[in-house]
ZADO-1210 file (C-alpha; in nm, 4 decimals, padded with zeros to 6 digits):
<atoms>
<atom x="00.9287" y="00.4571" z="-01.2633" code="MET" pos="1"/>
<atom x="00.6220" y="00.6825" z="-01.0483" code="PRO" pos="2"/>
<atom x="00.7570" y="00.7308" z="-00.5956" code="ASP" pos="3"/>
<atom x="00.5130" y="00.4842" z="-00.4154" code="TRP" pos="4"/>
<atom x="00.4484" y="00.7734" z="-00.2371" code="HIS" pos="5"/>
<atom x="00.2990" y="00.9892" z="-00.5453" code="ILE" pos="6"/>
<atom x="00.0913" y="00.6028" z="-00.6238" code="LEU" pos="7"/>
<atom x="-00.0256" y="00.6031" z="-00.2977" code="TYR" pos="8"/>
<atom x="-00.1157" y="00.9612" z="-00.2655" code="GLU" pos="9"/>
<atom x="-00.3026" y="00.8656" z="-00.5419" code="ALA" pos="10"/>
<atom x="-00.4984" y="00.6055" z="-00.4879" code="ALA" pos="11"/>
<atom x="-00.6312" y="00.7218" z="-00.1334" code="VAL" pos="12"/>
<atom x="-00.7633" y="01.0155" z="-00.3131" code="GLU" pos="13"/>
<atom x="-00.9600" y="00.7914" z="-00.6155" code="GLU" pos="14"/>
<atom x="-01.2940" y="00.7284" z="-00.5596" code="THR" pos="15"/>
<atom x="-01.3490" y="00.4796" z="-00.9346" code="ASN" pos="16"/>
<atom x="-01.3504" y="00.1826" z="-00.7723" code="PRO" pos="17"/>
<atom x="-01.1840" y="00.0504" z="-01.1272" code="GLY" pos="18"/>
<atom x="-00.9085" y="00.3393" z="-01.1156" code="ILE" pos="19"/>
<atom x="-00.8620" y="00.2710" z="-00.7259" code="PHE" pos="20"/>
<atom x="-00.7755" y="-00.0814" z="-00.7521" code="GLU" pos="21"/>
<atom x="-00.5319" y="-00.0005" z="-00.9979" code="ARG" pos="22"/>
<atom x="-00.3441" y="00.2467" z="-00.8023" code="LEU" pos="23"/>
<atom x="-00.3363" y="00.0016" z="-00.5068" code="VAL" pos="24"/>
<atom x="-00.1645" y="-00.2739" z="-00.7827" code="TYR" pos="25"/>
<atom x="00.0349" y="00.0149" z="-00.9119" code="GLU" pos="26"/>
<atom x="00.1114" y="00.1062" z="-00.5681" code="THR" pos="27"/>
<atom x="00.2093" y="-00.2304" z="-00.4080" code="GLU" pos="28"/>
<atom x="00.4497" y="-00.2313" z="-00.7079" code="ASP" pos="29"/>
<atom x="00.5772" y="-00.0251" z="-00.6124" code="ALA" pos="30"/>
<atom x="00.6706" y="-00.0097" z="-00.2364" code="ILE" pos="31"/>
<atom x="00.7874" y="-00.4077" z="-00.3272" code="CYS" pos="32"/>
<atom x="01.0274" y="-00.2270" z="-00.5025" code="ARG" pos="33"/>
<atom x="01.1594" y="00.0247" z="-00.2468" code="ARG" pos="34"/>
<atom x="01.1987" y="-00.2127" z="00.0014" code="LEU" pos="35"/>
<atom x="01.3580" y="-00.4478" z="-00.2314" code="ARG" pos="36"/>
<atom x="01.6243" y="-00.1147" z="-00.2323" code="GLN" pos="37"/>
<atom x="01.5567" y="-00.0401" z="00.1256" code="LEU" pos="38"/>
<atom x="01.6836" y="-00.3624" z="00.2214" code="SER" pos="39"/>
<atom x="02.0378" y="-00.2429" z="00.1126" code="HIS" pos="40"/>
<atom x="02.0219" y="00.1103" z="00.3391" code="SER" pos="41"/>
<atom x="02.1269" y="00.1511" z="00.6758" code="THR" pos="42"/>
<atom x="01.9329" y="00.4319" z="00.7476" code="ASN" pos="43"/>
<atom x="01.6061" y="00.3345" z="00.6517" code="ALA" pos="44"/>
<atom x="01.4068" y="00.3018" z="00.9254" code="SER" pos="45"/>
<atom x="01.2098" y="00.5978" z="00.9040" code="PRO" pos="46"/>
<atom x="01.0441" y="00.5411" z="00.5403" code="GLU" pos="47"/>
<atom x="01.0148" y="00.1630" z="00.6414" code="LEU" pos="48"/>
<atom x="00.7577" y="00.2602" z="00.9541" code="ASP" pos="49"/>
<atom x="00.6041" y="00.5337" z="00.6564" code="GLU" pos="50"/>
<atom x="00.5628" y="00.1986" z="00.4183" code="ILE" pos="51"/>
<atom x="00.4167" y="00.0271" z="00.7177" code="ALA" pos="52"/>
<atom x="00.1220" y="00.2179" z="00.8181" code="HIS" pos="53"/>
<atom x="00.1112" y="00.2969" z="00.4234" code="SER" pos="54"/>
<atom x="00.0088" y="-00.1010" z="00.3833" code="ALA" pos="55"/>
<atom x="-00.2663" y="-00.1055" z="00.6437" code="GLN" pos="56"/>
<atom x="-00.3903" y="00.2500" z="00.4754" code="THR" pos="57"/>
<atom x="-00.4216" y="00.0465" z="00.1732" code="ILE" pos="58"/>
<atom x="-00.5492" y="-00.3202" z="00.2960" code="LEU" pos="59"/>
<atom x="-00.8134" y="-00.1343" z="00.5125" code="GLN" pos="60"/>
<atom x="-00.9107" y="00.1086" z="00.2291" code="LEU" pos="61"/>
<atom x="-00.9666" y="-00.1874" z="-00.0035" code="LYS" pos="62"/>
<atom x="-01.1727" y="-00.3356" z="00.3135" code="THR" pos="63"/>
<atom x="-01.3442" y="-00.0999" z="00.2686" code="GLU" pos="64"/>
<atom x="-01.4579" y="00.0215" z="-00.1011" code="ARG" pos="65"/>
<atom x="-01.3738" y="-00.3230" z="-00.2346" code="LEU" pos="66"/>
<atom x="-01.5068" y="-00.5201" z="-00.0429" code="GLY" pos="67"/>
<atom x="-01.2166" y="-00.7863" z="00.0095" code="TRP" pos="68"/>
<atom x="-01.2024" y="-00.9649" z="00.3122" code="PRO" pos="69"/>
<atom x="-01.0159" y="-00.8410" z="00.6233" code="ASN" pos="70"/>
<atom x="-00.7360" y="-01.0836" z="00.6431" code="PRO" pos="71"/>
<atom x="-00.7389" y="-00.9611" z="00.9790" code="SER" pos="72"/>
<atom x="-01.0462" y="-01.0360" z="01.0851" code="THR" pos="73"/>
<atom x="-01.0123" y="-01.3836" z="00.9220" code="SER" pos="74"/>
<atom x="-00.8124" y="-01.5620" z="01.1258" code="LEU" pos="75"/>
<atom x="-00.8918" y="-01.8298" z="01.2958" code="PRO" pos="76"/>
<atom x="-00.8496" y="-01.8387" z="01.6629" code="HIS" pos="77"/>
</atoms>
């Protein structure tokens, strides 16, 4: 199972929309698995910050590259 960092970097660098979308799903799945592992750790803060930043970047790339709606701009006020 690839490390989420490797999948994340591959997704960020991918230009083919179909491959990018697949890599995003794989990255999100790997991040979820890692978050489950980190839930039992007392020293996970640096990686949790990195995951939060990466998740935000993935969301931004999905809206830019795939035309997905940005949930932060479509929330009712």
